[in-house]
C-alpha positions, 0 to 999 in steps of 0.5 A, a space after each residue: 437614455 432615450 425612450 427608444 433605448 429604454 424600450 429596447 432594454 425592457 424588451 430584452 429583460 422580458 425576453 430573459 424571462 422566456 429564455 433565461 439561460 442562453 441563446 445557442 442560435 437555434 430554437 432546437 438547441 435552445 429548447 434542448 439546453 433549457 430542458 436539460 439544465 432545468 430537469 438536471 437541477 430538479 433531478 439533483 434536488 430529488 436525489 439529494 433529498 432521497 439520499 439524505 432521507 435514507 441516510 437519516 433513516 439508516 442513522 436512526 436504525 443504527 445502520 442495521 438495515 432493519 425491517 419496517 414494522 408496518 410493511 415488513 419490507 427492508 428499508 433501502 440502504 446504500 452500501 457507500 452511504 453509511 453516514 458513519 465513520 467516513 463522512 468523506 466517503 459518504 459525501 463522495 458517494 452522494 455526489 456521485 449518485 446525485 451527478 449521475 441522476 441529474 445527468 439522467 434527468 437532464 438527458 431524458 428532458 433534453 432528448 424528449 424536448 429536442 425530438 418532440 420539437 424536431 418531429 413537429 418541425 419536420 412533420 408540420 404538425 404536433 400530435 400524439 405521434 410526435 410525443 410517442 416516438 420521443 417518449 420511446 427513444 427517451 425511455 430507451 436512453 434512460 434504461 441504457 444509462 441505468 445500472 441494470 440495463 438489459 434488452 427487456 428493460 430497454 424495451 419496457 422503458 421504451 414502451 412505458 416512455 411512449 405510452 406516458 408521453 402520448 397520454 400526456 399529449 392527448 390529455 393536454 389537448 383535452 384541457 
């Protein structure tokens, strides 16, 4: 192997650290796909951890949905995730829950990343407006994929998404 080939190989490996997934031929598509896959993985881990925790808590209380002594509030229960006699039903419900939540996390991250990148390219600048608009659209999309989507919930999530995204942009510029 010549030094030129070795150098090219090293550059290729270093490039994999930045774009470890795949190259779809356009920076916008690469960014959306990368964000979707990473956030979906994080969402899946979060959902599995949460569902496992509640299954364990329900198992300790005997599945009665007992009231917590410290707060007086009901523990969260999942009707299909009982961990009792039907382990396949419990596992199937967990897989469905994790899949849906992973998709929601990936959708949110991919949409936000793609819209932010697209607006920055079109407007030629990256400011809080380029974060607020994608935040609002992403918030609305997440609300629409939830179980209890309503007009009020979509508007509330859009406003919250815009505010959080704009605030994150402003705060990141301060650092």
